[in-house]
C-alpha atoms as one frame of an Amber mdcrd trajectory, in Angstrom:
protein
  58.112 -58.939 -19.513  58.815 -55.806 -19.376  59.972 -55.569 -22.996  56.262
 -56.830 -24.162  54.917 -53.347 -22.784  57.479 -51.043 -24.837  56.114 -49.416
 -28.024  58.732 -50.969 -29.788  57.149 -54.317 -29.669  54.513 -54.873 -32.164
  51.660 -57.005 -32.233  50.836 -56.334 -35.938  50.238 -53.967 -38.593  47.908
 -51.807 -40.171  48.119 -50.339 -43.684  52.185 -50.181 -42.512  51.055 -48.593
 -39.297  52.886 -50.912 -36.445  50.651 -51.509 -33.517  52.045 -52.391 -29.984
  50.780 -54.729 -27.786  50.385 -51.983 -25.368  48.249 -49.422 -27.145  46.482
 -52.425 -28.353  45.306 -53.642 -25.148  44.461 -50.480 -23.817  42.633 -49.225
 -26.864  40.351 -52.190 -27.198  39.776 -52.211 -23.130  39.267 -48.479 -23.542
  36.615 -48.802 -26.273  34.714 -51.725 -24.173  34.233 -49.298 -21.470  33.227
 -46.227 -23.375  30.634 -48.698 -24.662  29.463 -49.755 -21.408  29.485 -46.478
 -19.872  27.424 -44.770 -22.707  24.670 -47.737 -22.134  24.837 -46.568 -17.964
  26.286 -49.884 -17.432  28.182 -50.714 -14.003  31.096 -53.163 -16.506  32.330
 -49.458 -17.727  34.628 -49.380 -14.340  36.596 -52.804 -14.400  37.210 -52.408
 -17.976  38.492 -48.723 -17.327  41.307 -50.475 -14.844  42.753 -52.588 -17.929
  42.410 -49.486 -20.190  43.939 -46.997 -17.430  47.311 -49.292 -16.733  48.157
 -50.202 -20.140  47.612 -46.489 -21.165  49.715 -45.253 -18.131  52.479 -47.222
 -19.714  52.085 -46.328 -23.292  52.040 -42.460 -22.354  54.955 -42.534 -20.532
  56.446 -43.589 -23.583  55.555 -40.954 -26.045  56.063 -38.242 -23.487  52.369
 -36.973 -22.790  53.091 -37.274 -19.246  49.700 -34.978 -18.180  47.727 -37.612
 -19.861  50.189 -40.270 -18.040  49.299 -38.560 -14.783  45.763 -38.477 -15.416
  45.377 -42.641 -15.435  46.425 -42.550 -12.051  43.478 -40.268 -11.255  41.538
 -42.475 -13.531  42.133 -45.364 -11.311  41.009 -43.811  -8.155  37.449 -42.342
  -9.865  37.152 -45.655 -11.160  37.233 -47.360  -8.052  35.079 -44.708  -6.377
  32.530 -44.910  -9.165  32.286 -48.393  -9.364  31.364 -48.303  -5.659  28.858
 -45.407  -6.122  27.137 -46.954  -8.786  26.474 -50.587  -6.760  24.260 -48.607
  -5.002  20.483 -49.431  -5.954  19.463 -45.616  -5.896  22.161 -45.045  -8.576
  20.423 -47.606 -11.363  18.124 -45.020 -12.666  19.601 -41.569 -11.079  20.626
 -40.094 -14.103  20.671 -36.269 -13.414  21.526 -32.626 -14.621  24.256 -30.069
 -13.415  22.454 -26.832 -11.779  23.829 -23.768 -13.178  25.806 -22.823 -10.444
  27.695 -25.959 -10.838  28.332 -25.196 -14.444  30.111 -22.355 -13.808  32.013
 -23.545 -11.491  33.214 -26.288 -13.784  34.021 -23.389 -16.613  35.897 -21.876
 -13.970  37.876 -24.494 -12.883  38.805 -25.440 -16.760  40.365 -22.652 -17.554
  42.367 -22.211 -13.997  43.090 -25.989 -13.976  44.431 -25.929 -17.580  46.744
 -22.813 -17.139  48.395 -24.256 -13.782  48.989 -27.626 -14.741  50.007 -26.548
 -18.421  52.910 -24.359 -17.175  53.512 -27.293 -14.671  53.952 -29.801 -17.437
  56.034 -27.041 -19.419  58.826 -27.342 -17.064  58.719 -31.201 -15.606  61.960
 -31.659 -17.400  63.359 -28.948 -15.444  61.670 -30.156 -11.687  62.115 -33.691
 -12.411  64.795 -33.998 -14.672  65.539 -37.821 -13.228  62.227 -39.108 -14.147
  61.341 -36.703 -17.328  64.317 -36.610 -19.394  62.200 -35.567 -22.248  60.490
 -31.914 -22.635  56.517 -32.715 -22.609  54.894 -32.420 -25.318  51.825 -30.227
 -26.185  51.545 -29.620 -22.112  48.916 -26.954 -22.351  46.760 -29.110 -24.925
  47.539 -32.296 -23.159  46.456 -30.375 -19.692  43.283 -29.213 -21.302  42.509
 -32.847 -21.811  43.545 -33.873 -19.095  41.353 -30.982 -16.927  38.363 -31.775
 -19.062  38.507 -35.512 -18.150  38.648 -34.808 -14.621  36.130 -33.112 -14.133
  33.813 -35.571 -17.034  35.116 -38.473 -15.119  33.650 -37.041 -11.844  30.447
 -36.257 -13.390  30.448 -39.899 -14.914  30.920 -41.287 -11.230  27.444 -38.975
 -10.203  25.625 -40.043 -13.400  25.208 -36.397 -14.387  24.414 -35.858 -18.131
  26.588 -33.127 -18.719  29.563 -35.501 -18.855  28.815 -36.713 -22.353  29.442
 -32.976 -23.303  32.429 -32.607 -21.859  33.902 -36.190 -23.385  32.755 -35.273
 -26.834  35.013 -32.076 -26.849  37.867 -34.428 -25.002  37.452 -36.902 -27.973
  37.773 -34.185 -30.566  40.617 -32.704 -29.222  42.302 -36.146 -28.620  41.903
 -37.066 -32.153  44.046 -34.206 -33.388  46.843 -34.481 -30.525  47.240 -38.233
 -30.838  47.432 -37.989 -35.009  50.461 -35.218 -34.676  52.085 -37.525 -31.703
  51.952 -40.423 -34.484  50.043 -42.615 -32.344  47.449 -43.472 -34.950  45.947
 -46.043 -33.340  44.501 -44.548 -30.501  43.808 -41.233 -32.405  41.392 -44.134
 -34.330  40.061 -45.033 -31.393  38.973 -41.470 -30.244  37.204 -41.371 -33.179
  35.223 -44.285 -31.757  34.756 -42.571 -28.769  33.566 -39.275 -30.447  30.440
 -41.668 -31.570  30.082 -43.442 -28.533  29.815 -40.430 -26.848  27.293 -38.618
 -28.871  25.419 -42.295 -28.606  25.819 -41.494 -24.911  24.593 -38.087 -24.998
  21.462 -39.329 -26.332  20.711 -42.499 -24.691  21.046 -40.925 -21.319  19.207
 -37.772 -21.923  16.574 -40.630 -23.264  16.961 -42.369 -20.232  16.517 -38.879
 -17.975  13.465 -37.943 -20.278  12.026 -40.813 -19.634  12.954 -41.186 -15.061
């Protein structure tokens, strides 16, 4: 059963690129989850859990450790967001972040990326038993992680700024995953980018009608 989730276990090939079962399942559920999020549909959280589990397995195998740990955080916030969206008061409660909150977000992104990047640069030294290979692109990976952490919180609170952060994350991830050779996942982030732009306009429309 364990071998089923190894990236060497291939489901099929597209244009010569082998797609593993773990990448396929994580990608498909990720697409479904982001689509539901763009529609402000509560099903985004349930489908997101499946996406998080399979991406955790995938990222460990391609040494993107920051992204791997990010899936644990996603799982916690997914449960929080699922609970929060069940509240009738949250049904159409899309709002904007105040200027003070935006400044805090920018500072948190800068400081968080620098600290996380340093830690993941040396994670194979700190924890050699578990991480035998040096982290790939630790600062870029950390930047994605910090933005994603903040964007997920904003999504759970139905703050429209979450989509601006997801657009940046998607742009960076398209290039990052191409460099790591995870082409199917990179293609997914191109689609994510389109969904994030759609989500932004859809939420702005709902906000204007609120």
